[in-house]
FIKOLZA-1660 file (N, C-alpha, C; in steps of 0.1 Angstrom, whole numbers, plus 5000, padded with zeros to 4 digits):
% residues 91
   i   px   py   pz ch aa at
   1 3245 4425 4382  A  M  N
   1 3239 4413 4380  A  M CA
   1 3238 4410 4365  A  M  C
   2 3240 4397 4362  A  A  N
   2 3239 4393 4348  A  A CA
   2 3224 4393 4343  A  A  C
   3 3221 4399 4332  A  P  N
   3 3207 4400 4328  A  P CA
   3 3202 4386 4323  A  P  C
   4 3210 4377 4319  A  T  N
   4 3206 4364 4314  A  T CA
   4 3216 4353 4319  A  T  C
   5 3211 4341 4319  A  L  N
   5 3220 4330 4322  A  L CA
   5 3232 4329 4313  A  L  C
   6 3230 4332 4301  A  R  N
   6 3240 4332 4291  A  R CA
   6 3252 4341 4294  A  R  C
   7 3249 4352 4302  A  D  N
   7 3259 4361 4305  A  D CA
   7 3266 4359 4319  A  D  C
   8 3261 4349 4326  A  I  N
   8 3266 4347 4340  A  I CA
   8 3281 4346 4342  A  I  C
   9 3288 4341 4332  A  L  N
   9 3303 4339 4334  A  L CA
   9 3311 4350 4328  A  L  C
  10 3304 4360 4323  A  N  N
  10 3311 4372 4317  A  N CA
  10 3319 4380 4327  A  N  C
  11 3331 4385 4324  A  D  N
  11 3339 4393 4333  A  D CA
  11 3331 4404 4340  A  D  C
  12 3322 4410 4332  A  A  N
  12 3315 4422 4337  A  A CA
  12 3307 4419 4350  A  A  C
  13 3304 4407 4352  A  Y  N
  13 3295 4403 4364  A  Y CA
  13 3302 4396 4375  A  Y  C
  14 3316 4396 4374  A  W  N
  14 3324 4390 4385  A  W CA
  14 3334 4400 4390  A  W  C
  15 3334 4401 4403  A  P  N
  15 3345 4410 4409  A  P CA
  15 3359 4404 4406  A  P  C
  16 3368 4413 4404  A  D  N
  16 3382 4409 4400  A  D CA
  16 3387 4398 4408  A  D  C
  17 3385 4398 4422  A  E  N
  17 3391 4388 4430  A  E CA
  17 3385 4375 4429  A  E  C
  18 3373 4374 4423  A  L  N
  18 3366 4361 4421  A  L CA
  18 3369 4355 4408  A  L  C
  19 3374 4362 4398  A  R  N
  19 3375 4357 4384  A  R CA
  19 3384 4345 4384  A  R  C
  20 3395 4344 4391  A  P  N
  20 3403 4332 4390  A  P CA
  20 3396 4319 4394  A  P  C
  21 3386 4321 4404  A  Y  N
  21 3378 4309 4407  A  Y CA
  21 3368 4306 4397  A  Y  C
  22 3362 4317 4391  A  R  N
  22 3352 4315 4380  A  R CA
  22 3359 4307 4368  A  R  C
  23 3371 4311 4366  A  D  N
  23 3379 4304 4354  A  D CA
  23 3380 4289 4356  A  D  C
  24 3380 4285 4368  A  Q  N
  24 3381 4270 4371  A  Q CA
  24 3368 4263 4369  A  Q  C
  25 3357 4270 4368  A  L  N
  25 3344 4263 4367  A  L CA
  25 3341 4257 4354  A  L  C
  26 3345 4263 4343  A  G  N
  26 3341 4258 4330  A  G CA
  26 3328 4263 4326  A  G  C
  27 3324 4260 4314  A  S  N
  27 3311 4266 4308  A  S CA
  27 3299 4258 4313  A  S  C
  28 3300 4248 4321  A  R  N
  28 3289 4240 4325  A  R CA
  28 3284 4245 4339  A  R  C
  29 3289 4256 4344  A  A  N
  29 3284 4261 4357  A  A CA
  29 3269 4265 4356  A  A  C
  30 3263 4262 4367  A  G  N
  30 3248 4265 4368  A  G CA
  30 3246 4275 4379  A  G  C
  31 3233 4278 4381  A  V  N
  31 3229 4288 4391  A  V CA
  31 3218 4282 4399  A  V  C
  32 3216 4285 4412  A  P  N
  32 3226 4293 4419  A  P CA
  32 3240 4285 4420  A  P  C
  33 3250 4293 4420  A  L  N
  33 3264 4288 4421  A  L CA
  33 3269 4290 4435  A  L  C
  34 3275 4279 4440  A  W  N
  34 3280 4280 4453  A  W CA
  34 3295 4276 4453  A  W  C
  35 3304 4285 4459  A  L  N
  35 3318 4282 4460  A  L CA
  35 3322 4283 4474  A  L  C
  36 3329 4273 4479  A  V  N
  36 3335 4274 4492  A  V CA
  36 3350 4275 4490  A  V  C
  37 3356 4286 4494  A  I  N
  37 3371 4288 4492  A  I CA
  37 3378 4289 4505  A  I  C
  38 3388 4281 4506  A  A  N
  38 3396 4280 4518  A  A CA
  38 3411 4280 4513  A  A  C
  39 3419 4289 4520  A  D  N
  39 3433 4290 4516  A  D CA
  39 3435 4292 4501  A  D  C
  40 3427 4301 4496  A  N  N
  40 3428 4304 4481  A  N CA
  40 3425 4293 4472  A  N  C
  41 3419 4282 4476  A  D  N
  41 3415 4271 4468  A  D CA
  41 3400 4268 4469  A  D  C
  42 3394 4264 4458  A  I  N
  42 3380 4260 4458  A  I CA
  42 3380 4246 4465  A  I  C
  43 3374 4245 4476  A  V  N
  43 3373 4232 4483  A  V CA
  43 3360 4225 4482  A  V  C
  44 3350 4233 4477  A  E  N
  44 3337 4227 4474  A  E CA
  44 3330 4236 4464  A  E  C
  45 3323 4231 4455  A  R  N
  45 3315 4238 4446  A  R CA
  45 3302 4231 4443  A  R  C
  46 3292 4239 4440  A  G  N
  46 3279 4232 4437  A  G CA
  46 3270 4242 4429  A  G  C
  47 3260 4236 4423  A  F  N
  47 3250 4243 4415  A  F CA
  47 3236 4239 4420  A  F  C
  48 3228 4248 4423  A  G  N
  48 3214 4245 4427  A  G CA
  48 3212 4243 4442  A  G  C
  49 3200 4243 4446  A  I  N
  49 3196 4242 4460  A  I CA
  49 3200 4228 4465  A  I  C
  50 3198 4217 4457  A  G  N
  50 3201 4204 4461  A  G CA
  50 3216 4202 4465  A  G  C
  51 3225 4208 4458  A  Q  N
  51 3239 4207 4461  A  Q CA
  51 3242 4216 4473  A  Q  C
  52 3235 4227 4474  A  W  N
  52 3238 4235 4486  A  W CA
  52 3235 4226 4499  A  W  C
  53 3224 4220 4499  A  Q  N
  53 3220 4212 4511  A  Q CA
  53 3228 4200 4513  A  Q  C
  54 3231 4193 4502  A  Q  N
  54 3238 4180 4503  A  Q CA
  54 3253 4181 4504  A  Q  C
  55 3259 4191 4498  A  A  N
  55 3274 4191 4497  A  A CA
  55 3280 4204 4503  A  A  C
  56 3275 4215 4498  A  V  N
  56 3282 4228 4501  A  V CA
  56 3280 4232 4516  A  V  C
  57 3268 4232 4521  A  L  N
  57 3266 4236 4535  A  L CA
  57 3273 4227 4544  A  L  C
  58 3272 4214 4543  A  P  N
  58 3279 4205 4552  A  P CA
  58 3295 4208 4552  A  P  C
  59 3300 4210 4540  A  R  N
  59 3315 4213 4539  A  R CA
  59 3318 4226 4546  A  R  C
  60 3310 4236 4543  A  L  N
  60 3312 4249 4550  A  L CA
  60 3311 4248 4565  A  L  C
  61 3301 4241 4570  A  R  N
  61 3300 4239 4584  A  R CA
  61 3313 4232 4590  A  R  C
  62 3317 4222 4583  A  A  N
  62 3329 4215 4588  A  A CA
  62 3342 4224 4588  A  A  C
  63 3343 4232 4578  A  L  N
  63 3355 4241 4578  A  L CA
  63 3354 4252 4589  A  L  C
  64 3342 4257 4591  A  L  N
  64 3340 4268 4601  A  L CA
  64 3342 4263 4615  A  L  C
  65 3339 4250 4618  A  R  N
  65 3340 4245 4631  A  R CA
  65 3354 4248 4637  A  R  C
  66 3364 4246 4629  A  G  N
  66 3378 4248 4634  A  G CA
  66 3384 4261 4633  A  G  C
  67 3376 4271 4628  A  M  N
  67 3382 4284 4626  A  M CA
  67 3377 4295 4635  A  M  C
  68 3385 4304 4639  A  S  N
  68 3380 4316 4647  A  S CA
  68 3375 4326 4637  A  S  C
  69 3367 4335 4641  A  R  N
  69 3362 4345 4633  A  R CA
  69 3373 4353 4626  A  R  C
  70 3383 4356 4633  A  R  N
  70 3395 4363 4628  A  R CA
  70 3401 4356 4616  A  R  C
  71 3401 4343 4616  A  D  N
  71 3407 4335 4605  A  D CA
  71 3398 4336 4592  A  D  C
  72 3386 4339 4593  A  L  N
  72 3377 4338 4582  A  L CA
  72 3379 4350 4572  A  L  C
  73 3380 4348 4560  A  K  N
  73 3382 4358 4550  A  K CA
  73 3371 4358 4540  A  K  C
  74 3362 4367 4541  A  F  N
  74 3350 4367 4533  A  F CA
  74 3348 4379 4524  A  F  C
  75 3358 4387 4521  A  S  N
  75 3356 4399 4514  A  S CA
  75 3347 4398 4502  A  S  C
  76 3350 4391 4492  A  A  N
  76 3341 4390 4480  A  A CA
  76 3329 4382 4483  A  A  C
  77 3330 4371 4491  A  I  N
  77 3319 4362 4494  A  I CA
  77 3308 4370 4502  A  I  C
  78 3313 4379 4511  A  E  N
  78 3303 4387 4519  A  E CA
  78 3295 4396 4510  A  E  C
  79 3301 4401 4500  A  R  N
  79 3294 4410 4491  A  R CA
  79 3283 4402 4484  A  R  C
  80 3286 4390 4480  A  L  N
  80 3276 4381 4473  A  L CA
  80 3265 4378 4483  A  L  C
  81 3268 4374 4495  A  A  N
  81 3259 4371 4505  A  A CA
  81 3250 4382 4509  A  A  C
  82 3254 4394 4508  A  E  N
  82 3246 4406 4511  A  E CA
  82 3236 4410 4500  A  E  C
  83 3235 4401 4490  A  G  N
  83 3225 4404 4480  A  G CA
  83 3230 4408 4467  A  G  C
  84 3243 4408 4465  A  H  N
  84 3249 4411 4452  A  H CA
  84 3249 4399 4443  A  H  C
  85 3237 4394 4439  A  A  N
  85 3236 4382 4431  A  A CA
  85 3243 4384 4418  A  A  C
  86 3247 4372 4412  A  L  N
  86 3253 4372 4399  A  L CA
  86 3243 4372 4388  A  L  C
  87 3231 4369 4390  A  V  N
  87 3220 4368 4380  A  V CA
  87 3209 4377 4385  A  V  C
  88 3204 4385 4376  A  D  N
  88 3192 4393 4379  A  D CA
  88 3180 4385 4376  A  D  C
  89 3173 4380 4386  A  R  N
  89 3161 4371 4384  A  R CA
  89 3149 4379 4379  A  R  C
  90 3150 4392 4380  A  R  N
  90 3139 4400 4375  A  R CA
  90 3138 4401 4360  A  R  C
  91 3149 4398 4354  A  A  N
  91 3150 4400 4339  A  A CA
  91 3143 4389 4332  A  A  C
% end
Protein backbone atom coordinates (compact mmCIF):
# COMPACT_ATOMS: atom_id res chain seq x y z
CA UNK A 1 0.00 0.00 0.00
CA UNK A 2 1.18 3.46 -0.82
CA UNK A 3 1.96 5.41 2.35
CA UNK A 4 0.72 8.72 0.87
CA UNK A 5 -1.41 9.94 -2.01
CA UNK A 6 1.71 11.37 -3.60
CA UNK A 7 3.03 7.80 -3.95
CA UNK A 8 -0.15 6.21 -5.31
CA UNK A 9 1.06 5.97 -8.93
CA UNK A 10 4.59 4.71 -8.13
CA UNK A 11 5.56 1.35 -9.64
CA UNK A 12 6.23 -0.13 -6.21
CA UNK A 13 2.52 -0.06 -5.40
CA UNK A 14 1.15 -1.51 -8.63
CA UNK A 15 1.25 -5.18 -9.67
CA UNK A 16 3.14 -5.65 -12.93
CA UNK A 17 0.02 -6.70 -14.82
CA UNK A 18 -1.82 -3.49 -13.87
CA UNK A 19 0.96 -1.01 -14.69
CA UNK A 20 -0.01 -0.62 -18.36
CA UNK A 21 -3.48 0.47 -17.23
CA UNK A 22 -2.03 2.81 -14.61
CA UNK A 23 0.10 4.42 -17.31
CA UNK A 24 -3.08 5.42 -19.15
CA UNK A 25 -4.44 7.34 -16.17
CA UNK A 26 -2.12 10.31 -16.06
CA UNK A 27 -1.13 12.27 -13.00
CA UNK A 28 -4.67 13.46 -12.23
CA UNK A 29 -5.82 10.07 -10.94
CA UNK A 30 -7.62 10.19 -7.62
CA UNK A 31 -8.63 7.72 -4.96
CA UNK A 32 -10.44 5.55 -4.55
CA UNK A 33 -9.57 4.58 -8.10
CA UNK A 34 -11.90 2.34 -10.07
CA UNK A 35 -10.96 0.59 -13.32
CA UNK A 36 -13.20 -1.69 -15.34
CA UNK A 37 -11.10 -3.68 -17.79
CA UNK A 38 -12.62 -5.76 -20.56
CA UNK A 39 -10.70 -7.46 -23.33
CA UNK A 40 -7.49 -5.82 -22.09
CA UNK A 41 -8.91 -2.29 -22.44
CA UNK A 42 -10.09 0.16 -19.82
CA UNK A 43 -13.78 0.50 -20.62
CA UNK A 44 -14.64 2.61 -17.57
CA UNK A 45 -12.65 4.50 -14.99
CA UNK A 46 -13.61 6.61 -12.06
CA UNK A 47 -12.33 8.31 -8.96
CA UNK A 48 -14.29 8.54 -5.73
CA UNK A 49 -17.48 7.08 -4.38
CA UNK A 50 -19.70 9.28 -6.56
CA UNK A 51 -18.20 7.94 -9.78
CA UNK A 52 -18.42 4.38 -8.45
CA UNK A 53 -22.17 4.75 -7.99
CA UNK A 54 -22.90 6.82 -11.08
CA UNK A 55 -20.62 5.34 -13.73
CA UNK A 56 -18.41 2.44 -12.72
CA UNK A 57 -20.89 0.08 -11.04
CA UNK A 58 -23.56 0.48 -13.75
CA UNK A 59 -20.94 -0.22 -16.46
CA UNK A 60 -19.64 -3.25 -14.56
CA UNK A 61 -23.15 -4.63 -14.14
CA UNK A 62 -23.89 -4.14 -17.84
CA UNK A 63 -20.73 -5.98 -18.83
CA UNK A 64 -21.31 -8.85 -16.42
CA UNK A 65 -24.88 -9.47 -17.55
CA UNK A 66 -23.68 -11.03 -20.79
CA UNK A 67 -20.72 -13.00 -19.44
CA UNK A 68 -20.42 -16.41 -17.93
CA UNK A 69 -18.26 -16.81 -14.84
CA UNK A 70 -15.69 -18.68 -16.92
CA UNK A 71 -15.31 -15.68 -19.20
CA UNK A 72 -14.44 -13.33 -16.36
CA UNK A 73 -10.77 -12.60 -15.83
CA UNK A 74 -10.15 -11.06 -12.45
CA UNK A 75 -6.58 -12.04 -11.50
CA UNK A 76 -5.21 -8.64 -10.49
CA UNK A 77 -8.61 -7.10 -9.82
CA UNK A 78 -9.51 -9.88 -7.37
CA UNK A 79 -6.38 -9.15 -5.37
CA UNK A 80 -7.43 -5.52 -5.07
CA UNK A 81 -10.98 -6.49 -4.13
CA UNK A 82 -9.68 -8.84 -1.43
CA UNK A 83 -8.29 -5.90 0.44
CA UNK A 84 -4.96 -5.18 -1.20
CA UNK A 85 -5.68 -1.45 -1.37
CA UNK A 86 -3.32 0.86 -3.20
CA UNK A 87 -3.31 3.47 -0.43
CA UNK A 88 -2.66 2.81 3.23
CA UNK A 89 -5.40 4.83 4.93
CA UNK A 90 -3.78 4.27 8.33
CA UNK A 91 -0.79 6.44 7.39
